[in-house]
C-alpha positions as CSV (number, residue, x, y, z in Angstrom):
1,M,257.0,285.3,161.7
2,N,253.6,286.7,162.7
3,R,251.9,284.6,165.2
4,I,248.5,283.1,164.3
5,P,245.7,284.9,166.0
6,M,242.9,283.4,168.2
7,K,239.5,284.7,169.0
8,T,238.1,282.5,171.8
9,P,240.3,281.1,174.5
10,L,241.0,277.4,175.0
11,V,240.3,276.0,178.5
12,E,243.9,274.9,179.5
13,M,244.1,272.4,182.3
14,D,247.6,271.8,183.6
15,G,248.6,268.5,185.3
16,D,251.1,266.5,187.3
17,E,254.6,265.1,187.3
18,M,256.5,264.4,184.1
19,T,253.6,265.3,181.8
20,R,253.4,268.7,183.5
21,I,257.1,269.3,182.5
22,L,256.3,268.2,179.0
23,W,253.3,270.4,178.9
24,Q,255.4,273.5,179.5
25,Q,258.1,272.4,177.0
26,I,255.4,271.8,174.3
27,K,253.9,275.2,174.9
28,E,257.3,277.0,174.8
29,E,258.7,275.2,171.8
30,L,255.7,274.3,169.6
31,I,252.8,276.6,170.4
32,L,253.8,280.1,171.7
33,P,256.4,280.9,169.0
34,F,253.6,280.4,166.3
35,V,250.3,281.1,167.9
36,D,249.0,284.1,169.8
37,L,247.7,281.7,172.4
38,K,244.7,282.6,174.5
39,T,243.7,280.3,177.3
40,D,241.6,280.2,180.4
41,Y,244.1,278.5,182.7
42,Y,243.3,276.0,185.5
43,D,246.0,274.2,187.5
44,L,244.7,270.7,188.1
45,G,247.9,269.5,189.7
46,L,247.3,267.6,192.8
47,P,248.5,270.3,195.2
48,E,246.0,272.8,193.8
49,R,243.2,270.3,193.9
50,E,244.0,269.7,197.6
51,K,244.1,273.5,198.2
52,T,240.7,274.1,196.6
53,R,239.2,270.8,197.8
54,D,238.9,269.8,194.2
55,Q,236.6,272.8,193.3
56,I,239.1,273.8,190.6
57,T,238.3,270.6,188.7
58,T,234.6,271.5,188.6
59,D,235.4,275.1,187.6
60,A,237.5,273.8,184.7
61,A,234.7,271.5,183.5
62,N,232.2,274.4,183.6
63,A,234.7,276.6,181.7
64,I,234.6,274.0,178.9
65,K,230.9,274.4,178.8
66,R,231.3,278.2,178.4
67,Y,234.1,278.2,175.8
68,G,233.5,274.9,174.0
69,V,237.0,273.5,173.7
70,G,239.5,272.4,176.4
71,V,242.9,270.8,176.4
72,K,244.1,268.8,179.4
73,C,247.4,267.5,180.7
74,A,247.6,264.1,182.5
75,T,246.7,264.2,186.2
76,I,247.2,262.0,189.2
77,T,244.2,260.0,190.5
78,P,245.3,259.5,194.1
79,N,245.5,256.2,195.9
80,A,246.5,255.5,199.5
81,Q,250.2,256.0,198.7
82,R,249.5,259.4,197.0
83,V,247.5,260.5,200.0
84,T,250.6,260.1,202.2
85,E,253.0,261.4,199.6
86,Y,251.1,264.6,199.0
87,S,249.6,265.0,202.6
88,L,246.1,265.0,201.2
89,T,243.0,265.5,203.4
90,E,241.0,263.3,201.1
91,M,241.5,260.7,198.3
92,W,240.2,263.0,195.6
93,K,238.3,261.4,192.7
94,S,239.7,261.2,189.2
95,P,239.7,264.7,187.5
96,N,238.9,263.0,184.2
97,G,235.9,261.3,185.8
98,T,234.7,264.6,187.3
99,I,235.0,266.5,184.0
100,R,233.4,263.7,182.0
101,A,230.5,263.5,184.5
102,I,229.8,267.2,184.2
103,L,230.1,267.3,180.4
104,D,228.2,264.0,179.9
105,G,230.1,263.1,176.8
106,T,231.8,260.1,175.1
107,V,235.6,259.7,174.9
108,F,236.9,258.6,171.5
109,R,240.5,257.2,171.5
110,A,242.4,256.1,168.4
111,P,246.1,255.1,167.9
112,I,248.6,257.4,166.2
113,L,250.1,255.2,163.4
114,I,253.5,255.5,161.9
115,D,255.0,253.3,159.2
116,S,258.0,252.0,161.2
117,V,256.0,250.7,164.2
118,K,253.9,247.7,163.3
119,P,251.0,246.5,165.6
120,V,251.8,243.6,167.8
121,V,248.6,242.0,166.5
122,K,249.6,241.2,163.0
123,T,246.1,241.2,161.5
124,W,245.6,244.8,162.4
125,K,245.9,247.0,159.3
126,K,243.7,250.0,160.3
127,P,243.1,252.0,163.5
128,I,240.7,250.8,166.1
129,T,238.8,253.7,167.8
130,I,237.6,253.1,171.3
131,A,234.4,254.9,172.2
132,R,234.3,255.1,176.0
133,H,231.2,256.1,177.9
134,A,232.3,259.0,180.1
135,Y,229.8,258.9,183.0
136,G,229.2,256.9,186.1
137,D,230.2,253.3,186.8
138,V,233.2,252.7,189.1
139,Y,234.5,256.3,188.6
140,R,231.6,257.8,190.5
141,A,231.0,254.8,192.8
142,T,230.3,254.9,196.6
143,E,232.6,252.6,198.4
144,Y,232.7,251.2,202.0
145,R,235.3,249.1,203.8
146,V,233.2,246.6,205.8
147,P,234.8,246.4,209.3
148,E,232.9,243.5,210.7
149,A,230.2,240.9,210.1
150,G,226.8,242.3,209.1
151,K,224.2,242.6,206.4
152,A,224.7,244.8,203.3
153,E,221.6,245.9,201.5
154,L,220.7,247.7,198.3
155,V,217.9,250.2,199.1
156,F,216.0,252.5,196.7
157,T,213.3,254.9,197.8
158,G,211.4,256.5,194.9
159,E,210.2,260.0,194.7
160,H,206.6,258.8,194.0
161,G,206.4,255.8,196.2
162,A,208.5,253.1,194.4
163,S,210.8,251.2,196.7
164,F,213.3,248.3,196.5
165,R,215.3,246.5,199.2
166,K,217.5,243.5,198.7
167,T,220.3,241.9,200.6
168,I,223.6,242.1,198.7
169,Y,225.5,239.9,201.1
170,D,225.5,238.7,204.7
171,F,229.1,239.4,205.7
172,E,230.5,236.8,208.1
173,C,233.8,238.7,208.2
174,P,235.3,242.1,207.1
175,G,235.1,242.9,203.4
176,V,234.4,245.7,200.9
177,L,231.3,247.2,199.3
178,Q,230.9,249.3,196.1
179,G,227.7,250.8,194.8
180,M,227.8,252.3,191.3
181,Y,225.1,253.8,189.1
182,N,224.3,255.2,185.6
183,K,221.4,257.2,184.1
184,D,219.2,256.5,181.1
185,S,219.8,260.1,179.9
186,S,223.6,259.6,179.9
187,I,223.4,256.2,178.2
188,R,221.2,257.8,175.5
189,S,223.8,260.6,175.0
190,F,226.5,257.9,174.8
191,A,224.5,256.0,172.1
192,H,223.7,259.1,170.0
193,S,227.4,260.2,170.2
194,C,228.6,256.8,169.0
195,F,226.1,256.5,166.1
196,Q,226.8,260.1,165.0
197,Y,230.6,259.6,165.2
198,A,230.3,256.4,163.2
199,I,228.3,258.1,160.5
200,S,230.7,261.2,160.4
201,T,233.8,258.9,160.1
202,R,232.1,256.2,157.9
203,Q,233.1,253.4,160.3
204,D,231.2,250.3,161.5
205,L,230.2,250.4,165.2
206,W,230.6,247.6,167.6
207,F,229.1,247.7,171.1
208,S,229.8,245.2,173.9
209,T,228.8,244.7,177.6
210,K,228.2,241.6,179.8
211,D,224.4,241.5,179.8
212,T,224.3,237.8,180.4
213,I,225.7,238.4,183.9
214,S,224.5,241.9,184.6
215,K,220.9,241.4,183.6
216,Q,219.7,244.9,184.7
217,Y,222.7,247.2,184.6
218,D,224.4,246.1,181.4
219,H,221.2,245.0,179.7
220,T,219.9,248.5,180.0
221,F,222.8,249.8,178.0
222,K,222.1,247.1,175.3
223,D,218.4,247.9,175.1
224,I,218.8,251.7,174.9
225,F,221.5,251.4,172.2
226,Q,219.3,249.0,170.1
227,A,216.1,251.2,170.5
228,I,218.0,254.4,169.4
229,F,219.6,252.6,166.5
230,D,216.3,251.2,165.2
231,T,214.5,254.5,165.6
232,D,217.1,257.1,164.6
233,Y,220.1,255.6,162.7
234,K,219.3,252.2,161.1
235,A,218.2,253.8,157.7
236,K,221.3,256.0,157.6
237,F,223.6,253.1,158.4
238,E,222.1,251.0,155.6
239,E,222.3,253.9,153.2
240,L,226.1,254.3,153.9
241,G,226.7,250.5,154.0
242,L,227.7,250.6,157.7
243,T,227.1,247.9,160.3
244,Y,226.1,248.2,163.9
245,F,226.1,245.1,166.0
246,Y,226.1,244.2,169.7
247,T,228.0,241.3,171.3
248,L,229.3,240.2,174.7
249,I,232.6,241.8,175.6
250,D,234.5,238.5,175.8
251,D,233.3,237.7,172.3
252,A,234.2,241.3,171.2
253,V,237.8,240.8,172.5
254,A,238.2,237.7,170.4
255,R,236.7,239.4,167.3
256,V,239.0,242.4,167.8
257,I,242.1,240.3,168.0
258,R,241.2,238.5,164.7
259,S,240.1,241.6,162.9
260,E,242.0,244.0,160.6
261,G,240.7,247.1,162.5
262,G,239.0,250.1,160.9
263,Y,235.9,250.4,163.2
264,I,234.6,252.0,166.4
265,W,234.4,249.8,169.5
266,A,232.0,251.3,172.0
267,C,232.5,250.3,175.7
268,K,231.2,251.2,179.1
269,N,233.4,253.4,181.2
270,Y,235.7,251.0,182.9
271,D,235.8,248.6,179.9
272,G,236.8,251.5,177.7
273,D,239.6,252.5,180.1
274,V,241.1,249.0,180.0
275,M,240.5,248.3,176.3
276,S,241.9,251.6,175.1
277,D,245.2,250.9,176.9
278,M,245.2,247.4,175.4
279,V,244.6,248.8,171.9
280,S,247.2,251.6,172.2
281,T,249.9,249.3,173.6
282,A,249.3,246.7,170.9
283,F,249.6,249.4,168.2
284,G,252.8,250.7,169.7
285,S,252.7,252.8,172.9
286,L,250.4,254.3,175.4
287,A,251.8,257.6,174.4
288,M,250.7,257.1,170.8
289,M,246.9,257.5,171.4
290,T,244.6,260.4,170.7
291,S,241.8,261.1,173.1
292,V,238.9,263.5,172.8
293,L,235.7,263.9,174.9
294,V,232.7,264.9,172.8
295,S,229.6,266.1,174.7
296,P,226.1,265.9,173.3
297,D,225.8,269.7,173.2
298,G,229.0,270.1,171.1
299,N,231.8,270.7,173.6
300,F,235.2,269.1,173.1
301,E,238.0,268.2,175.6
302,Y,241.3,266.9,174.2
303,E,243.7,265.1,176.5
304,A,246.6,262.6,176.7
305,A,245.2,259.1,177.3
306,H,248.1,258.0,179.5
307,G,249.2,258.7,183.0
308,T,251.7,261.2,184.5
309,V,254.9,259.0,183.9
310,T,255.9,259.0,187.5
311,R,259.1,257.0,187.1
312,H,260.5,259.5,184.6
313,Y,259.5,262.4,186.9
314,Y,261.5,261.0,189.8
315,K,264.5,260.8,187.4
316,Y,263.9,264.3,186.3
317,L,263.9,265.5,189.9
318,Q,267.3,263.9,190.4
319,G,268.7,265.8,187.4
320,E,268.7,263.0,184.9
321,E,267.7,263.5,181.3
322,T,264.5,261.7,180.3
323,S,263.2,260.3,177.0
324,T,259.5,260.6,177.6
325,N,257.2,260.3,174.6
326,P,255.2,263.6,174.3
327,M,253.1,262.6,171.2
328,A,249.8,262.1,173.0
329,T,250.1,265.5,174.7
330,I,251.2,267.2,171.4
331,F,248.1,265.7,169.7
332,A,245.9,267.0,172.5
333,W,247.2,270.5,171.8
334,S,246.9,270.1,168.0
335,G,243.4,268.7,168.2
336,A,242.2,271.4,170.5
337,L,243.7,274.2,168.4
338,S,242.3,272.7,165.2
339,K,238.9,272.4,166.7
340,R,239.1,276.0,168.1
341,G,240.0,277.2,164.6
342,E,237.2,275.2,163.0
343,L,234.6,276.6,165.4
344,D,235.9,280.2,165.2
345,R,236.3,280.0,161.4
346,L,240.0,280.6,161.6
347,P,241.4,278.4,158.8
348,E,245.0,279.4,159.7
349,L,244.7,278.1,163.2
350,E,242.9,275.0,162.1
351,A,245.7,274.3,159.6
352,F,248.3,274.9,162.3
353,G,247.0,272.0,164.3
354,R,247.2,269.7,161.2
355,K,250.8,270.9,160.4
356,L,251.9,270.3,164.0
357,E,250.7,266.7,163.7
358,E,252.4,266.3,160.3
359,A,255.7,267.6,161.7
360,S,255.5,265.2,164.6
361,I,254.8,262.2,162.4
362,E,257.6,263.2,160.0
363,T,260.0,263.4,162.8
364,L,259.2,259.8,163.8
365,D,259.3,258.7,160.2
366,A,262.8,260.1,160.0
367,G,263.8,257.7,162.8
368,I,264.1,260.4,165.6
369,M,262.3,258.9,168.5
370,T,262.0,258.6,172.3
371,K,263.2,255.4,173.8
372,D,259.8,253.7,174.1
373,L,259.5,253.5,170.3
374,V,263.2,252.8,169.4
375,G,262.8,249.1,170.3
376,L,259.6,248.8,168.3
377,A,260.8,250.4,165.1
378,E,261.2,248.2,162.0
379,G,262.8,249.0,158.6
380,I,264.8,252.0,159.8
381,T,267.7,252.7,162.0
382,P,266.1,254.8,164.8
383,K,267.9,257.4,166.9
384,A,266.9,257.7,170.6
385,V,266.8,261.3,171.8
386,T,265.6,263.1,175.0
387,S,262.1,264.5,175.2
388,I,263.3,268.1,174.7
389,A,265.5,267.1,171.8
390,F,262.5,265.3,170.2
391,I,260.3,268.3,170.7
392,R,262.9,270.6,169.1
393,E,263.3,268.3,166.1
394,I,259.5,268.7,165.6
395,R,259.8,272.5,166.0
396,A,262.4,272.6,163.1
397,R,260.1,270.8,160.8
398,L,257.1,272.8,161.9
399,T,258.9,276.0,161.3
400,A,259.7,274.9,157.7
401,K,256.0,274.0,157.1
402,L,254.9,277.4,158.3
403,A,257.5,279.5,156.5
C-alpha cells in the first residue's frame, strides 16, 4: 500500500507517562503504515521541559504559528509532589496554558458518541460542545504564600497616569494570595471564535459567568460578548434561526442538566476546564472527548482533553498490561491530519482522518473496548481488551477501509 503523502509538517508535541506510551503505539500502528508522516517534533515531556527551563513549550507554540496545525499528547502540570518526583528546579506552568496564551484561541471540546454508551444524564440526546476561553485566569496567575500577618494590596500604575490602589485583605495570620488577569483583546477573540463556530456548526450558543459576584472581571466578559454579538452577529444568528443568550453559570448548570444537548456552551478558562470534564464523564468517559484549540488567525492545535493516566503508567512500569482508552489521542491525530489535508488541499489525507475515526467508532460498536467503557456499555456484550489490542483492532478495520 502506497503511503498518503503530506506537504506541510504537523507540529508534533510528545507528552508524559501512559499517554506517551499510547502516542507511540498510535503512530506505529495507525499512522506510519498509511501516511508518509511529516512532523516538526517537540518533546514536551516533563524531563525535557526541566532541561530547557520550559523554553521548548514556547518553541512548540511558535511552531504552530508557523505551520498552522499541531497535535499534542497529554502532559503533566507539576504540583509539589511532581517537583519532588522529577527533581524539578521550578513548578513549571501548564504546557496547555502556555500554548493557549501564545496562540490566544478558544478550545472547543465535544464528546465522542457511540450507540452502546448512553449519557448518564438521560435527557441528553445530542453532543454538548464546551467552548473554553484559552487565555489568562488562574492558569497565568501570580501566587504568593503569605507567611505572616500583613496587608495585601491590589495596585495598578497606568502608562499615562492612571492609578489604583485597594486593600485586598489585612491578614492577621498566614494565608495565600492569587492575582489573575485577562485582556479585552483576548476576550474579543474568544467572543468572535465562539460566534463564528456557532454559525459554522449551526448551533445555539450559551455563555455563562458569575457577573453578579465578579462585577468587574466577569462583567467585562459579559459586556464584550453582548457588544460583539449586537454589532457583528445578531443579524446572521436571526437569519439562521440560532439563539445566543447569557446566563449565570449556576443557572447554566441547571439548564444543561435539563436540556437535550445540541449547543455550544462558552465558559471562561477554569469554568471550561471543569465543565468539559463533567460533560465528558456524563457522556461516558474522559477519554471520549475531542479537543481543538482554534486561534483567531486560523491556527489549530488538537489534543487529548484528559491527563497522563498516571495510575496505568505505574502499572506499565511494573510490566503489567493496561487497558487505557486511546480514543481522545487517536481523535487528536485524526483531527490534525484531516485539517492538514484540508488546508493543503490533499483530499486523500483529509479522508484518512475521517476513516481513522470511523474505524475507531466501528471497533467500539463491535463491542471491542477498553475496560473504562465495558461497564458502561448497554445492548451489547462487550469484550475488554488491552490498549494495544484495541489499537490493532482499529488498524484491521482501517486497513480494510483504505484497501
